[in-house]
PAKEVO-348737 format. One record per residue: y, z, x of N, C-alpha, C in turn; residue in one letter. Coordinates in nm, 4 decimals. Layout:
// residues N
<r><n_py>Y</n_py><n_pz>Z</n_pz><n_px>X</n_px><ca_py>Y</ca_py><ca_pz>Z</ca_pz><ca_px>X</ca_px><c_py>Y</c_py><c_pz>Z</c_pz><c_px>X</c_px><zanu>A</zanu></r>
...
// end
This chain:
// residues 96
<r><n_py>0.0241</n_py><n_pz>-10.5778</n_pz><n_px>5.0762</n_px><ca_py>-0.0184</ca_py><ca_pz>-10.6136</ca_pz><ca_px>5.2380</ca_px><c_py>-0.0900</c_py><c_pz>-10.7886</c_pz><c_px>5.2470</c_px><zanu>M</zanu></r>
<r><n_py>-0.0873</n_py><n_pz>-10.8306</n_pz><n_px>5.3348</n_px><ca_py>-0.1608</ca_py><ca_pz>-10.9574</ca_pz><ca_px>5.3283</ca_px><c_py>-0.3098</c_py><c_pz>-10.9672</c_pz><c_px>5.3829</c_px><zanu>G</zanu></r>
<r><n_py>-0.3119</n_py><n_pz>-11.0835</n_pz><n_px>5.3637</n_px><ca_py>-0.4751</ca_py><ca_pz>-11.1076</ca_pz><ca_px>5.3652</ca_px><c_py>-0.5441</c_py><c_pz>-11.0594</c_pz><c_px>5.5031</c_px><zanu>P</zanu></r>
<r><n_py>-0.4521</n_py><n_pz>-11.1426</n_pz><n_px>5.6352</n_px><ca_py>-0.4655</ca_py><ca_pz>-11.0741</ca_pz><ca_px>5.7776</ca_px><c_py>-0.4412</c_py><c_pz>-10.9666</c_pz><c_px>5.7664</c_px><zanu>E</zanu></r>
<r><n_py>-0.3654</n_py><n_pz>-10.8374</n_pz><n_px>5.7328</n_px><ca_py>-0.3569</ca_py><ca_pz>-10.7432</ca_pz><ca_px>5.7308</ca_px><c_py>-0.4764</c_py><c_pz>-10.6441</c_pz><c_px>5.6873</c_px><zanu>A</zanu></r>
<r><n_py>-0.4950</n_py><n_pz>-10.7038</n_pz><n_px>5.5650</n_px><ca_py>-0.6356</ca_py><ca_pz>-10.6618</ca_pz><ca_px>5.4802</ca_px><c_py>-0.7705</c_py><c_pz>-10.6724</c_pz><c_px>5.6123</c_px><zanu>K</zanu></r>
<r><n_py>-0.7681</n_py><n_pz>-10.7932</n_pz><n_px>5.5866</n_px><ca_py>-0.8628</ca_py><ca_pz>-10.8229</ca_pz><ca_px>5.7205</ca_px><c_py>-0.8430</c_py><c_pz>-10.7504</c_pz><c_px>5.8650</c_px><zanu>L</zanu></r>
<r><n_py>-0.8028</n_py><n_pz>-10.7161</n_pz><n_px>5.9531</n_px><ca_py>-0.7611</ca_py><ca_pz>-10.6770</ca_pz><ca_px>6.0429</ca_px><c_py>-0.7728</c_py><c_pz>-10.4956</c_pz><c_px>6.0016</c_px><zanu>E</zanu></r>
<r><n_py>-0.7251</n_py><n_pz>-10.4356</n_pz><n_px>5.8630</n_px><ca_py>-0.8411</ca_py><ca_pz>-10.3070</ca_pz><ca_px>5.8131</ca_px><c_py>-0.9237</c_py><c_pz>-10.2769</c_pz><c_px>5.8310</c_px><zanu>K</zanu></r>
<r><n_py>-0.9897</n_py><n_pz>-10.3601</n_pz><n_px>5.7830</n_px><ca_py>-1.1677</ca_py><ca_pz>-10.3714</ca_pz><ca_px>5.7460</ca_px><c_py>-1.2114</c_py><c_pz>-10.3977</c_pz><c_px>5.8683</c_px><zanu>K</zanu></r>
<r><n_py>-1.1613</n_py><n_pz>-10.4799</n_pz><n_px>5.9717</n_px><ca_py>-1.2154</ca_py><ca_pz>-10.4454</ca_pz><ca_px>6.1150</ca_px><c_py>-1.2152</c_py><c_pz>-10.3374</c_pz><c_px>6.1607</c_px><zanu>F</zanu></r>
<r><n_py>-1.1295</n_py><n_pz>-10.2206</n_pz><n_px>6.1234</n_px><ca_py>-1.0549</ca_py><ca_pz>-10.1064</ca_pz><ca_px>6.2505</ca_px><c_py>-1.1533</c_py><c_pz>-10.0519</c_pz><c_px>6.1444</c_px><zanu>K</zanu></r>
<r><n_py>-1.1497</n_py><n_pz>-9.9944</n_pz><n_px>6.0510</n_px><ca_py>-1.2047</ca_py><ca_pz>-9.8857</ca_pz><ca_px>5.9475</ca_px><c_py>-1.3773</c_py><c_pz>-9.9473</c_pz><c_px>5.9615</c_px><zanu>D</zanu></r>
<r><n_py>-1.4796</n_py><n_pz>-10.0604</n_pz><n_px>5.9877</n_px><ca_py>-1.6254</ca_py><ca_pz>-10.0869</ca_pz><ca_px>6.0654</ca_px><c_py>-1.6431</c_py><c_pz>-10.0589</c_pz><c_px>6.1706</c_px><zanu>K</zanu></r>
<r><n_py>-1.5322</n_py><n_pz>-10.0856</n_pz><n_px>6.3226</n_px><ca_py>-1.5448</ca_py><ca_pz>-10.0468</ca_pz><ca_px>6.3902</ca_px><c_py>-1.5406</c_py><c_pz>-9.9353</c_pz><c_px>6.4325</c_px><zanu>V</zanu></r>
<r><n_py>-1.4474</n_py><n_pz>-9.8493</n_pz><n_px>6.3835</n_px><ca_py>-1.4197</ca_py><ca_pz>-9.6885</ca_pz><ca_px>6.3813</ca_px><c_py>-1.5971</c_py><c_pz>-9.6124</c_pz><c_px>6.3194</c_px><zanu>K</zanu></r>
<r><n_py>-1.6403</n_py><n_pz>-9.6657</n_pz><n_px>6.2342</n_px><ca_py>-1.7937</ca_py><ca_pz>-9.6981</ca_pz><ca_px>6.1723</ca_px><c_py>-1.8756</c_py><c_pz>-9.6584</c_pz><c_px>6.2077</c_px><zanu>K</zanu></r>
<r><n_py>-1.8985</n_py><n_pz>-9.7604</n_pz><n_px>6.3195</n_px><ca_py>-1.9591</ca_py><ca_pz>-9.8164</ca_pz><ca_px>6.4012</ca_px><c_py>-1.9843</c_py><c_pz>-9.7075</c_pz><c_px>6.5734</c_px><zanu>A</zanu></r>
<r><n_py>-1.8525</n_py><n_pz>-9.6390</n_pz><n_px>6.5977</n_px><ca_py>-1.8259</ca_py><ca_pz>-9.5700</ca_pz><ca_px>6.6925</ca_px><c_py>-1.7728</c_py><c_pz>-9.6212</c_pz><c_px>6.7247</c_px><zanu>G</zanu></r>
<r><n_py>-1.7230</n_py><n_pz>-9.7439</n_pz><n_px>6.7370</n_px><ca_py>-1.6026</ca_py><ca_pz>-9.7446</ca_pz><ca_px>6.8461</ca_px><c_py>-1.4569</c_py><c_pz>-9.7033</c_pz><c_px>6.8123</c_px><zanu>A</zanu></r>
<r><n_py>-1.3402</n_py><n_pz>-9.7818</n_pz><n_px>6.9067</n_px><ca_py>-1.2182</ca_py><ca_pz>-9.7390</ca_pz><ca_px>6.8690</ca_px><c_py>-1.1916</c_py><c_pz>-9.8959</c_pz><c_px>6.8723</c_px><zanu>I</zanu></r>
<r><n_py>-1.0779</n_py><n_pz>-9.9021</n_pz><n_px>6.8326</n_px><ca_py>-1.0295</ca_py><ca_pz>-9.9803</ca_pz><ca_px>6.7836</ca_px><c_py>-0.8088</c_py><c_pz>-10.0106</c_pz><c_px>6.7692</c_px><zanu>S</zanu></r>
<r><n_py>-0.7955</n_py><n_pz>-10.0211</n_pz><n_px>6.8962</n_px><ca_py>-0.6263</ca_py><ca_pz>-10.0140</ca_pz><ca_px>6.9250</ca_px><c_py>-0.5104</c_py><c_pz>-10.1544</c_pz><c_px>6.8645</c_px><zanu>F</zanu></r>
<r><n_py>-0.4277</n_py><n_pz>-10.1228</n_pz><n_px>6.7831</n_px><ca_py>-0.3776</ca_py><ca_pz>-10.1840</ca_pz><ca_px>6.7978</ca_px><c_py>-0.2738</c_py><c_pz>-10.2524</c_pz><c_px>6.9104</c_px><zanu>K</zanu></r>
<r><n_py>-0.2622</n_py><n_pz>-10.3436</n_pz><n_px>6.9587</n_px><ca_py>-0.3128</ca_py><ca_pz>-10.3935</ca_pz><ca_px>7.1115</ca_px><c_py>-0.0778</c_py><c_pz>-10.4560</c_pz><c_px>7.0937</c_px><zanu>F</zanu></r>
<r><n_py>-0.0284</n_py><n_pz>-10.4115</n_pz><n_px>7.1797</n_px><ca_py>0.1386</ca_py><ca_pz>-10.4931</ca_pz><ca_px>7.1626</ca_px><c_py>0.1249</c_py><c_pz>-10.5240</c_pz><c_px>7.3164</c_px><zanu>V</zanu></r>
<r><n_py>0.1510</n_py><n_pz>-10.6390</n_pz><n_px>7.3956</n_px><ca_py>0.2256</ca_py><ca_pz>-10.5918</ca_pz><ca_px>7.5052</ca_px><c_py>0.3396</c_py><c_pz>-10.7009</c_pz><c_px>7.6101</c_px><zanu>S</zanu></r>
<r><n_py>0.4627</n_py><n_pz>-10.5896</n_pz><n_px>7.5402</n_px><ca_py>0.5694</ca_py><ca_pz>-10.6582</ca_pz><ca_px>7.5739</ca_px><c_py>0.5692</c_py><c_pz>-10.7689</c_pz><c_px>7.6797</c_px><zanu>P</zanu></r>
<r><n_py>0.6382</n_py><n_pz>-10.8121</n_pz><n_px>7.6154</n_px><ca_py>0.6380</ca_py><ca_pz>-11.0077</ca_pz><ca_px>7.7854</ca_px><c_py>0.5357</c_py><c_pz>-11.0963</c_pz><c_px>7.7870</c_px><zanu>G</zanu></r>
<r><n_py>0.3933</n_py><n_pz>-11.0245</n_pz><n_px>7.7236</n_px><ca_py>0.2868</ca_py><ca_pz>-11.1306</ca_pz><ca_px>7.6936</ca_px><c_py>0.3090</c_py><c_pz>-11.1867</c_pz><c_px>7.5702</c_px><zanu>H</zanu></r>
<r><n_py>0.3470</n_py><n_pz>-11.2843</n_pz><n_px>7.5168</n_px><ca_py>0.3535</ca_py><ca_pz>-11.3435</ca_pz><ca_px>7.4233</ca_px><c_py>0.1880</c_py><c_pz>-11.3896</c_pz><c_px>7.3784</c_px><zanu>S</zanu></r>
<r><n_py>0.1598</n_py><n_pz>-11.4018</n_pz><n_px>7.2367</n_px><ca_py>0.0281</ca_py><ca_pz>-11.4956</ca_pz><ca_px>7.2170</ca_px><c_py>-0.0437</c_py><c_pz>-11.3437</c_pz><c_px>7.2362</c_px><zanu>G</zanu></r>
<r><n_py>-0.0093</n_py><n_pz>-11.2416</n_pz><n_px>7.2783</n_px><ca_py>-0.1325</ca_py><ca_pz>-11.0890</ca_pz><ca_px>7.3210</ca_px><c_py>-0.2033</c_py><c_pz>-11.0430</c_pz><c_px>7.1972</c_px><zanu>A</zanu></r>
<r><n_py>-0.3300</n_py><n_pz>-11.0553</n_pz><n_px>7.1804</n_px><ca_py>-0.4903</ca_py><ca_pz>-11.0364</ca_pz><ca_px>7.0659</ca_px><c_py>-0.3939</c_py><c_pz>-10.8914</c_pz><c_px>7.0314</c_px><zanu>T</zanu></r>
<r><n_py>-0.4574</n_py><n_pz>-10.9366</n_pz><n_px>6.9045</n_px><ca_py>-0.3850</ca_py><ca_pz>-10.8546</ca_pz><ca_px>6.7826</ca_px><c_py>-0.4639</c_py><c_pz>-10.6304</c_pz><c_px>6.8440</c_px><zanu>D</zanu></r>
<r><n_py>-0.5898</n_py><n_pz>-10.6678</n_pz><n_px>6.9120</n_px><ca_py>-0.6827</ca_py><ca_pz>-10.5386</ca_pz><ca_px>6.9073</ca_px><c_py>-0.7329</c_py><c_pz>-10.5535</c_pz><c_px>7.0335</c_px><zanu>R</zanu></r>
<r><n_py>-0.7173</n_py><n_pz>-10.3918</n_pz><n_px>7.0699</n_px><ca_py>-0.7784</ca_py><ca_pz>-10.4138</ca_pz><ca_px>7.1901</ca_px><c_py>-0.9580</c_py><c_pz>-10.2665</c_pz><c_px>7.1411</c_px><zanu>L</zanu></r>
<r><n_py>-1.0496</n_py><n_pz>-10.3389</n_pz><n_px>7.1925</n_px><ca_py>-1.1792</ca_py><ca_pz>-10.2474</ca_pz><ca_px>7.1321</ca_px><c_py>-1.2057</c_py><c_pz>-10.1479</c_pz><c_px>7.2333</c_px><zanu>V</zanu></r>
<r><n_py>-1.2442</n_py><n_pz>-10.0297</n_pz><n_px>7.2661</n_px><ca_py>-1.2699</ca_py><ca_pz>-9.9446</ca_pz><ca_px>7.3199</ca_px><c_py>-1.4562</c_py><c_pz>-9.8984</c_pz><c_px>7.3098</c_px><zanu>L</zanu></r>
<r><n_py>-1.5658</n_py><n_pz>-9.9594</n_pz><n_px>7.4160</n_px><ca_py>-1.6575</ca_py><ca_pz>-9.9345</ca_pz><ca_px>7.2846</ca_px><c_py>-1.7603</c_py><c_pz>-9.8149</c_pz><c_px>7.3982</c_px><zanu>I</zanu></r>
<r><n_py>-1.8383</n_py><n_pz>-9.7018</n_pz><n_px>7.3938</n_px><ca_py>-1.8553</ca_py><ca_pz>-9.6127</ca_pz><ca_px>7.4175</ca_px><c_py>-1.9524</c_py><c_pz>-9.6885</c_pz><c_px>7.5375</c_px><zanu>P</zanu></r>
<r><n_py>-1.9628</n_py><n_pz>-9.6567</n_pz><n_px>7.6813</n_px><ca_py>-2.0329</ca_py><ca_pz>-9.6900</ca_pz><ca_px>7.8356</ca_px><c_py>-1.9183</c_py><c_pz>-9.8131</c_pz><c_px>7.8773</c_px><zanu>G</zanu></r>
<r><n_py>-1.7926</n_py><n_pz>-9.8223</n_pz><n_px>7.8560</n_px><ca_py>-1.7435</ca_py><ca_pz>-9.9577</ca_pz><ca_px>7.8972</ca_px><c_py>-1.6952</c_py><c_pz>-10.0794</c_pz><c_px>7.8993</c_px><zanu>G</zanu></r>
<r><n_py>-1.7540</n_py><n_pz>-10.0837</n_pz><n_px>7.7608</n_px><ca_py>-1.6955</ca_py><ca_pz>-10.2595</ca_pz><ca_px>7.7410</ca_px><c_py>-1.5884</c_py><c_pz>-10.2322</c_pz><c_px>7.6588</c_px><zanu>A</zanu></r>
<r><n_py>-1.4962</n_py><n_pz>-10.4048</n_pz><n_px>7.6517</n_px><ca_py>-1.3613</ca_py><ca_pz>-10.3819</ca_pz><ca_px>7.6313</ca_px><c_py>-1.3941</c_py><c_pz>-10.4947</c_pz><c_px>7.5796</c_px><zanu>V</zanu></r>
<r><n_py>-1.2912</n_py><n_pz>-10.5229</n_pz><n_px>7.4182</n_px><ca_py>-1.2714</ca_py><ca_pz>-10.6515</ca_pz><ca_px>7.3472</ca_px><c_py>-1.1429</c_py><c_pz>-10.6699</c_pz><c_px>7.3245</c_px><zanu>V</zanu></r>
<r><n_py>-1.1061</n_py><n_pz>-10.7803</n_pz><n_px>7.3740</n_px><ca_py>-1.0176</ca_py><ca_pz>-10.7964</ca_pz><ca_px>7.3130</ca_px><c_py>-0.9342</c_py><c_pz>-10.8937</c_pz><c_px>7.1646</c_px><zanu>F</zanu></r>
<r><n_py>-0.9653</n_py><n_pz>-10.9002</n_pz><n_px>7.0413</n_px><ca_py>-0.9781</ca_py><ca_pz>-10.9293</ca_pz><ca_px>6.9513</ca_px><c_py>-0.8397</c_py><c_pz>-11.0231</c_pz><c_px>6.8324</c_px><zanu>V</zanu></r>
<r><n_py>-0.8631</n_py><n_pz>-11.1288</n_pz><n_px>6.7959</n_px><ca_py>-0.7460</ca_py><ca_pz>-11.1854</ca_pz><ca_px>6.7648</ca_px><c_py>-0.7855</c_py><c_pz>-11.1299</c_pz><c_px>6.5970</c_px><zanu>E</zanu></r>
<r><n_py>-0.7302</n_py><n_pz>-11.1279</n_pz><n_px>6.5086</n_px><ca_py>-0.7631</ca_py><ca_pz>-11.1134</ca_pz><ca_px>6.3758</ca_px><c_py>-0.6671</c_py><c_pz>-11.2693</c_pz><c_px>6.3095</c_px><zanu>I</zanu></r>
<r><n_py>-0.7862</n_py><n_pz>-11.3614</n_pz><n_px>6.2660</n_px><ca_py>-0.7252</ca_py><ca_pz>-11.5088</ca_pz><ca_px>6.1591</ca_px><c_py>-0.8001</c_py><c_pz>-11.4757</c_pz><c_px>6.0466</c_px><zanu>K</zanu></r>
<r><n_py>-0.7020</n_py><n_pz>-11.4809</n_pz><n_px>5.9535</n_px><ca_py>-0.8433</ca_py><ca_pz>-11.5214</ca_pz><ca_px>5.8379</ca_px><c_py>-0.7938</c_py><c_pz>-11.7213</c_pz><c_px>5.7984</c_px><zanu>V</zanu></r>
<r><n_py>-0.9644</n_py><n_pz>-11.7343</n_pz><n_px>5.7515</n_px><ca_py>-0.9862</ca_py><ca_pz>-11.8746</ca_pz><ca_px>5.7364</ca_px><c_py>-0.8984</c_py><c_pz>-11.9873</c_pz><c_px>5.7075</c_px><zanu>K</zanu></r>
<r><n_py>-0.8930</n_py><n_pz>-12.0841</n_pz><n_px>5.7673</n_px><ca_py>-0.7269</ca_py><ca_pz>-12.1498</ca_pz><ca_px>5.7278</ca_px><c_py>-0.6888</c_py><c_pz>-12.1912</c_pz><c_px>5.8021</c_px><zanu>G</zanu></r>
<r><n_py>-0.5991</n_py><n_pz>-12.0272</n_pz><n_px>5.9422</n_px><ca_py>-0.5640</ca_py><ca_pz>-12.0048</ca_pz><ca_px>5.9518</ca_px><c_py>-0.5736</c_py><c_pz>-12.0673</c_pz><c_px>6.0814</c_px><zanu>G</zanu></r>
<r><n_py>-0.5201</n_py><n_pz>-12.0634</n_pz><n_px>6.2287</n_px><ca_py>-0.5242</ca_py><ca_pz>-12.1386</ca_pz><ca_px>6.3288</ca_px><c_py>-0.4614</c_py><c_pz>-12.0859</c_pz><c_px>6.4563</c_px><zanu>R</zanu></r>
<r><n_py>-0.5140</n_py><n_pz>-12.0251</n_pz><n_px>6.6024</n_px><ca_py>-0.4443</ca_py><ca_pz>-12.0045</ca_pz><ca_px>6.7015</ca_px><c_py>-0.3082</c_py><c_pz>-12.0355</c_pz><c_px>6.7227</c_px><zanu>L</zanu></r>
<r><n_py>-0.1941</n_py><n_pz>-11.9629</n_pz><n_px>6.7319</n_px><ca_py>-0.1136</ca_py><ca_pz>-12.0507</ca_pz><ca_px>6.8216</ca_px><c_py>-0.1535</c_py><c_pz>-12.1066</c_pz><c_px>6.9349</c_px><zanu>S</zanu></r>
<r><n_py>-0.0853</n_py><n_pz>-12.2049</n_pz><n_px>7.0612</n_px><ca_py>-0.0707</ca_py><ca_pz>-12.2226</ca_pz><ca_px>7.1625</ca_px><c_py>0.0018</c_py><c_pz>-12.0931</c_pz><c_px>7.2549</c_px><zanu>P</zanu></r>
<r><n_py>0.0758</n_py><n_pz>-12.0145</n_pz><n_px>7.2521</n_px><ca_py>0.0329</ca_py><ca_pz>-11.9205</ca_pz><ca_px>7.3352</ca_px><c_py>-0.0677</c_py><c_pz>-11.7922</c_pz><c_px>7.2523</c_px><zanu>L</zanu></r>
<r><n_py>-0.0898</n_py><n_pz>-11.8259</n_pz><n_px>7.1463</n_px><ca_py>-0.2667</ca_py><ca_pz>-11.7390</ca_pz><ca_px>7.1748</ca_px><c_py>-0.3818</c_py><c_pz>-11.7677</c_pz><c_px>7.2232</c_px><zanu>Q</zanu></r>
<r><n_py>-0.3479</n_py><n_pz>-11.9637</n_pz><n_px>7.2227</n_px><ca_py>-0.4744</ca_py><ca_pz>-12.0088</ca_pz><ca_px>7.2865</ca_px><c_py>-0.4183</c_py><c_pz>-11.9696</c_pz><c_px>7.4626</c_px><zanu>I</zanu></r>
<r><n_py>-0.2914</n_py><n_pz>-12.0128</n_pz><n_px>7.5037</n_px><ca_py>-0.3488</ca_py><ca_pz>-11.9792</ca_pz><ca_px>7.6632</ca_px><c_py>-0.3740</c_py><c_pz>-11.8321</c_pz><c_px>7.6711</c_px><zanu>Q</zanu></r>
<r><n_py>-0.3455</n_py><n_pz>-11.7743</n_pz><n_px>7.6174</n_px><ca_py>-0.3459</ca_py><ca_pz>-11.5704</ca_pz><ca_px>7.6272</ca_px><c_py>-0.4733</c_py><c_pz>-11.5753</c_pz><c_px>7.6424</c_px><zanu>F</zanu></r>
<r><n_py>-0.5395</n_py><n_pz>-11.6788</n_pz><n_px>7.5553</n_px><ca_py>-0.7439</ca_py><ca_pz>-11.5967</ca_pz><ca_px>7.5367</ca_px><c_py>-0.7957</c_py><c_pz>-11.7438</c_pz><c_px>7.7094</c_px><zanu>A</zanu></r>
<r><n_py>-0.6833</n_py><n_pz>-11.8175</n_pz><n_px>7.7182</n_px><ca_py>-0.7706</ca_py><ca_pz>-11.8171</ca_pz><ca_px>7.8554</ca_px><c_py>-0.7568</c_py><c_pz>-11.7797</c_pz><c_px>7.9978</c_px><zanu>R</zanu></r>
<r><n_py>-0.6631</n_py><n_pz>-11.6620</n_pz><n_px>8.0146</n_px><ca_py>-0.6373</ca_py><ca_pz>-11.5921</ca_pz><ca_px>8.1086</ca_px><c_py>-0.7720</c_py><c_pz>-11.4949</c_pz><c_px>8.0651</c_px><zanu>I</zanu></r>
<r><n_py>-0.7731</n_py><n_pz>-11.4655</n_pz><n_px>7.9354</n_px><ca_py>-0.9228</ca_py><ca_pz>-11.3874</ca_pz><ca_px>7.9626</ca_px><c_py>-1.0033</c_py><c_pz>-11.4625</c_pz><c_px>8.0148</c_px><zanu>L</zanu></r>
<r><n_py>-1.0286</n_py><n_pz>-11.5446</n_pz><n_px>7.9304</n_px><ca_py>-1.1652</ca_py><ca_pz>-11.6568</ca_pz><ca_px>8.0119</ca_px><c_py>-1.1217</c_py><c_pz>-11.6202</c_pz><c_px>8.1802</c_px><zanu>E</zanu></r>
<r><n_py>-1.0247</n_py><n_pz>-11.6289</n_pz><n_px>8.2447</n_px><ca_py>-1.0276</ca_py><ca_pz>-11.7184</ca_pz><ca_px>8.2923</ca_px><c_py>-1.0733</c_py><c_pz>-11.5074</c_pz><c_px>8.4568</c_px><zanu>F</zanu></r>
<r><n_py>-1.0446</n_py><n_pz>-11.3789</n_pz><n_px>8.3922</n_px><ca_py>-1.0629</ca_py><ca_pz>-11.2830</ca_pz><ca_px>8.4217</ca_px><c_py>-1.1885</c_py><c_pz>-11.2537</c_pz><c_px>8.4267</c_px><zanu>Y</zanu></r>
<r><n_py>-1.2273</n_py><n_pz>-11.3611</n_pz><n_px>8.2887</n_px><ca_py>-1.3834</ca_py><ca_pz>-11.3189</ca_pz><ca_px>8.2530</ca_px><c_py>-1.3978</c_py><c_pz>-11.2009</c_pz><c_px>8.1589</c_px><zanu>K</zanu></r>
<r><n_py>-1.2327</n_py><n_pz>-11.1571</n_pz><n_px>8.0532</n_px><ca_py>-1.2483</ca_py><ca_pz>-11.0284</ca_pz><ca_px>8.0031</ca_px><c_py>-1.3192</c_py><c_pz>-11.0941</c_pz><c_px>7.8854</c_px><zanu>A</zanu></r>
<r><n_py>-1.4521</n_py><n_pz>-10.9755</n_pz><n_px>7.7542</n_px><ca_py>-1.4303</ca_py><ca_pz>-10.9943</ca_pz><ca_px>7.6334</ca_px><c_py>-1.3286</c_py><c_pz>-11.0270</c_pz><c_px>7.5452</c_px><zanu>Q</zanu></r>
<r><n_py>-1.4037</n_py><n_pz>-11.1723</n_pz><n_px>7.4600</n_px><ca_py>-1.2294</ca_py><ca_pz>-11.2069</ca_pz><ca_px>7.4029</ca_px><c_py>-1.2997</c_py><c_pz>-11.2708</c_pz><c_px>7.2749</c_px><zanu>Y</zanu></r>
<r><n_py>-1.2840</n_py><n_pz>-11.2214</n_pz><n_px>7.1630</n_px><ca_py>-1.3174</ca_py><ca_pz>-11.2967</ca_pz><ca_px>6.9492</ca_px><c_py>-1.2254</c_py><c_pz>-11.2970</c_pz><c_px>6.9219</c_px><zanu>E</zanu></r>
<r><n_py>-1.3033</n_py><n_pz>-11.4036</n_pz><n_px>6.8225</n_px><ca_py>-1.1493</ca_py><ca_pz>-11.4045</ca_pz><ca_px>6.7194</ca_px><c_py>-1.2435</c_py><c_pz>-11.3371</c_pz><c_px>6.5913</c_px><zanu>V</zanu></r>
<r><n_py>-1.1818</n_py><n_pz>-11.2757</n_pz><n_px>6.5328</n_px><ca_py>-1.1791</ca_py><ca_pz>-11.2721</ca_pz><ca_px>6.4183</ca_px><c_py>-1.2011</c_py><c_pz>-11.3714</c_pz><c_px>6.2922</c_px><zanu>I</zanu></r>
<r><n_py>-1.2144</n_py><n_pz>-11.3711</n_pz><n_px>6.1767</n_px><ca_py>-1.1659</ca_py><ca_pz>-11.5177</ca_pz><ca_px>6.1002</ca_px><c_py>-1.2151</c_py><c_pz>-11.4931</c_pz><c_px>5.9476</c_px><zanu>W</zanu></r>
<r><n_py>-1.3158</n_py><n_pz>-11.3571</n_pz><n_px>5.9402</n_px><ca_py>-1.3793</ca_py><ca_pz>-11.3308</ca_pz><ca_px>5.7806</ca_px><c_py>-1.4453</c_py><c_pz>-11.2554</c_pz><c_px>5.7766</c_px><zanu>C</zanu></r>
<r><n_py>-1.5375</n_py><n_pz>-11.1350</n_pz><n_px>5.6810</n_px><ca_py>-1.6009</ca_py><ca_pz>-11.0057</ca_pz><ca_px>5.6833</ca_px><c_py>-1.6943</c_py><c_pz>-11.0213</c_pz><c_px>5.7938</c_px><zanu>E</zanu></r>
<r><n_py>-1.7739</n_py><n_pz>-11.1597</n_pz><n_px>5.7682</n_px><ca_py>-1.8808</ca_py><ca_pz>-11.2191</ca_pz><ca_px>5.8361</ca_px><c_py>-1.8947</c_py><c_pz>-11.2141</c_pz><c_px>6.0024</c_px><zanu>E</zanu></r>
<r><n_py>-1.7904</n_py><n_pz>-11.2327</n_pz><n_px>6.0523</n_px><ca_py>-1.7540</ca_py><ca_pz>-11.2251</ca_pz><ca_px>6.1483</ca_px><c_py>-1.7205</c_py><c_pz>-11.0436</c_pz><c_px>6.2310</c_px><zanu>D</zanu></r>
<r><n_py>-1.6529</n_py><n_pz>-11.0024</n_pz><n_px>6.1259</n_px><ca_py>-1.6899</ca_py><ca_pz>-10.8426</ca_pz><ca_px>6.1681</ca_px><c_py>-1.8520</c_py><c_pz>-10.8024</c_pz><c_px>6.1778</c_px><zanu>I</zanu></r>
<r><n_py>-1.9021</n_py><n_pz>-10.8456</n_pz><n_px>6.0842</n_px><ca_py>-2.0370</ca_py><ca_pz>-10.7688</ca_pz><ca_px>6.0886</ca_px><c_py>-2.0846</c_py><c_pz>-10.8375</c_pz><c_px>6.2313</c_px><zanu>D</zanu></r>
<r><n_py>-2.0782</n_py><n_pz>-10.9644</n_pz><n_px>6.2494</n_px><ca_py>-2.1473</ca_py><ca_pz>-11.0272</ca_pz><ca_px>6.4053</ca_px><c_py>-2.0798</c_py><c_pz>-10.9485</c_pz><c_px>6.4731</c_px><zanu>K</zanu></r>
<r><n_py>-1.9933</n_py><n_pz>-10.9319</n_pz><n_px>6.4969</n_px><ca_py>-1.9228</ca_py><ca_pz>-10.8314</ca_pz><ca_px>6.6500</ca_px><c_py>-2.0034</c_py><c_pz>-10.6866</c_pz><c_px>6.6562</c_px><zanu>F</zanu></r>
<r><n_py>-2.0343</n_py><n_pz>-10.5904</n_pz><n_px>6.5624</n_px><ca_py>-2.0779</ca_py><ca_pz>-10.4912</ca_pz><ca_px>6.5324</ca_px><c_py>-2.2297</c_py><c_pz>-10.4657</c_pz><c_px>6.6010</c_px><zanu>I</zanu></r>
<r><n_py>-2.2442</n_py><n_pz>-10.6339</n_pz><n_px>6.5032</n_px><ca_py>-2.3867</ca_py><ca_pz>-10.6618</ca_pz><ca_px>6.5172</ca_px><c_py>-2.3895</c_py><c_pz>-10.6625</c_pz><c_px>6.7485</c_px><zanu>D</zanu></r>
<r><n_py>-2.3377</n_py><n_pz>-10.7086</n_pz><n_px>6.8141</n_px><ca_py>-2.2610</ca_py><ca_pz>-10.7798</ca_pz><ca_px>6.9426</ca_px><c_py>-2.3010</c_py><c_pz>-10.6775</c_pz><c_px>7.0226</c_px><zanu>K</zanu></r>
<r><n_py>-2.2050</n_py><n_pz>-10.5863</n_pz><n_px>6.9491</n_px><ca_py>-2.0861</ca_py><ca_pz>-10.4870</ca_pz><ca_px>7.0917</ca_px><c_py>-2.1307</c_py><c_pz>-10.3742</c_pz><c_px>7.0642</c_px><zanu>Y</zanu></r>
<r><n_py>-2.1823</n_py><n_pz>-10.3620</n_pz><n_px>6.9293</n_px><ca_py>-2.1532</ca_py><ca_pz>-10.1954</ca_pz><ca_px>6.9072</ca_px><c_py>-2.3280</c_py><c_pz>-10.1597</c_pz><c_px>6.8328</c_px><zanu>C</zanu></r>
<r><n_py>-2.3995</n_py><n_pz>-10.2759</n_pz><n_px>6.8690</n_px><ca_py>-2.6029</ca_py><ca_pz>-10.2147</ca_pz><ca_px>6.7951</ca_px><c_py>-2.6470</c_py><c_pz>-10.0975</c_pz><c_px>6.8431</c_px><zanu>W</zanu></r>
<r><n_py>-2.5380</n_py><n_pz>-10.0621</n_pz><n_px>6.9657</n_px><ca_py>-2.6479</ca_py><ca_pz>-9.9062</ca_pz><ca_px>7.0662</ca_px><c_py>-2.6157</c_py><c_pz>-9.8299</c_pz><c_px>6.9471</c_px><zanu>Q</zanu></r>
<r><n_py>-2.4475</n_py><n_pz>-9.8339</n_pz><n_px>6.8878</n_px><ca_py>-2.4129</ca_py><ca_pz>-9.6916</ca_pz><ca_px>6.8566</ca_px><c_py>-2.4343</c_py><c_pz>-9.6384</c_pz><c_px>6.7042</c_px><zanu>L</zanu></r>
<r><n_py>-2.4447</n_py><n_pz>-9.7516</n_pz><n_px>6.7243</n_px><ca_py>-2.5203</ca_py><ca_pz>-9.7406</ca_pz><ca_px>6.5192</ca_px><c_py>-2.6877</c_py><c_pz>-9.7098</c_pz><c_px>6.5103</c_px><zanu>L</zanu></r>
// end
C-alpha cells in the first residue's frame, strides 16, 4: 500500500470514528473526480481529494474542483494526517 492509499485509509477510519461515512467516489466520464464523498449526519456532503505532501493536483482535478466551487459544493484536499484532524474539527465537531 502506497503513502496516498495509507492516508486515504486513515481518513476513512477517522471519519467513520467521528460518526460520518466516507464513500470511495468513482464517477465514470468525469476524469479528475475526487477520491471520496463524505456524508455527515445533518445533511452535509463533502467531496474530498486525498494527496500526500509533495503531490499535486492534476489539471483535471483542478477543473473538477472549480466545477464544485461553481455549484457551491463543499470540497477539501487532505495532504497529511493533520489535515484529517482539521477536517474532523470543521465538519464533524457536532458528532463527537
